[in-house]
C-alpha angles and dihedrals in degrees: 000000000000118000121240117218111243107220130129125245089241090057089053091050095048092051091048092050093047091054097043093091094055122093090221129029119204112214120194111218117246125247090259092050092052090050092051089052089049089239097141095168089055091046092051092047093052091046093053101036109030116094088215088080099043092108095050113113110266095230091053091050090051091051092052091045089055089048090054093045090052093051094053091051097257091133096156093053091047090049093052092049094048091047089053091051093046091047089057094046116022092184092075097095092166088062090050088054089052088053089054091050091051090049089051092054090048091053093249092136100154092048092048091048093051095050099041092053088064094054128092117270115270138152091255091051091054092049091049092048088049092058093040089056088056093048092047093046095241100149095173092054090044092057092044092053091043087066090053095059115108131220093257128116097254095050094043091051089050089052091048089051089052091052088051092051090051091049093250091135099160091052089051091050091052091054095045092050092048091052091046092055090065097031108042090162091068092089094162089072087072087066090055091048089049091052090052092051088049090054089051089054093247093131097161092051089045090056094048091054093042092054089063087067099035091055087064100032109027092166097061109129094203093049093045090050091051090049088053090051091051091050090049090056095041098040125358146294094273092058090048094049092055089063097056102027092103090054097054100084098026095090087227127164108287094029091143091053090049092051090049094050092048089061089053093046090051091053095251099318108156092008095137092049098046112025101056089060091052100048093104094037108044111037093210092056093081091049095048092047089053089050089051091054091047091053090052091050091248095137097160091054090050090049092052090055095047104036094085094043113109102203117233102160132046095254091057093047091049095049093045089050092050092049091050090048093050092046092046092052092046096048101026090239112162090194093060091046090050091051089049092052092050095049095047095042090050091057096042093048098046118110093232096050107029093093097041124094094244089047093054091044089052093051091047090051092049092052089046089058090045088054092237097135097168087063090046090059092050090062099036092049089056093058100030094111091063094056106038093134099030109118096200092050092047091050093054091040091052092050090053090047092050092047090055096046101259091128099155092053091044090051091053092049094050092049089055092061117105102172106117093206090059096041092053092050112112092226090056090056091048095049094044092049091051091049092049091052096048092043091057098260102108091146089064090053088054089051089055089056091050089058092046101040094112096049126099091245095051094098093055090046090051091051091052092050092048097049099038093045089052092050094053095043097255087137100164093055089044091051092052091047094048090046091056091045090051091053091049095044122014092218113154089225091065091053089050090052092046092048093050092045092051091050089050091050091052089049090051089054092049090048089047092235117156092206113080097011124108115249091234095050128226094339090070091053091048090050091051094050094044090065092054120107094203114116092227092061095080094054090049090050092055092053093047093048089052091052090045090057092052091050090055 
């Protein structure tokens, strides 16, 4: 019901006469006009302050005030007002249903369920019960109520919303498009379709559909925010921020969501100041705060945020899996690694996600944790074109390549990486050294050691260089590595390795092979053995000198 302004014709005439002498007359829009423009704050202000509505029944004004509060997201204020009205007149069952809806939006699912069950049957009650069943995890009731939905716009939109909540985005799109065919005036459905395409990673298509709505309503906060998100995915955070900058300080509907998204667009800047306050307001705030902690290496803090989360959507499963994987690698916990495998495999194997980029990344990550690198490559190869310049992707891709023997390709990938955090990681040095050796560049692996010889991981790197160089016949590099190991730790195994490597290097010289032989010839091998304290070194030197004399 739309309110009619209660003013007399004489009042209209007097106001018109009074303003006739002015060059410009300022006309305040009516309550109805504000509603049609979706300016609910303006509508509420006129309703409460304009004398034109003094004679309107107080209860009716309160009902419309609650309507306006609800539509600007002030659910708690609307709830309090509706409870006051219902407390004064318990016969207003429609108001009680409004109370249930407000409770639902405030996350008061049990309270809403208890009250709505007492109310008369109605289409809105069925739709509300349908969504409450989803929130409360009652799958049997959900399917029962699904069968009660009718082939009318409201019920079909409710069903589409349920598909969206359960990450069945294509099913939601099909319903929205079907409704739009018969109701072309419902332009807002284009926003819902655009959001679904955004969730499916079709950002360009999302923007095309969204423009159909923005062309008619360029001031829509929700649509502007979605446009910013599309630009963030298609371009960068700076381009996204330009779209919503004018909304930041306006106190508009969705201000919390805007503040949250600005943190994301700015690559986590201000995360610790903004996101903790929004954890119970914006669902993604908890996830993004956990991601922020992960990026800073604060794995325990990320785990604290995620440990109570019971995943219901792919993003939550993925993040929980990543946190478990990071914690498992840090602590050596097999239980955390197993939980990570389960979360990631579940996403990658699901029908709704198996063909999406996040789904394939998840399956690749699960197989990575299983140690099945051939399977990792199957999934990473399928999405490689989307991450050509992504350092993190290339790092993981290179590790899988190296683990399956594609050393030359892995070496090329690792040399493309520019991220300092990755390049200073000890694992990066180990993998790159291994790739250099197996790609025929053992001298470059030795150079890596020379830059890392004062680090805690230098000894392990040296062992890798010594053993892998020996295996591929790069005997001179192996001899130098075993020589250094022997000096650091007088383990007989290192002398055995050094002795074998020196013999291999001599053989490479005799066979006139460049690979495996020292650049300076036999004299370098003799110099290396002369420094050894092992009793066998002298006998080996005599043999090598004898061979050296025959070579000359």
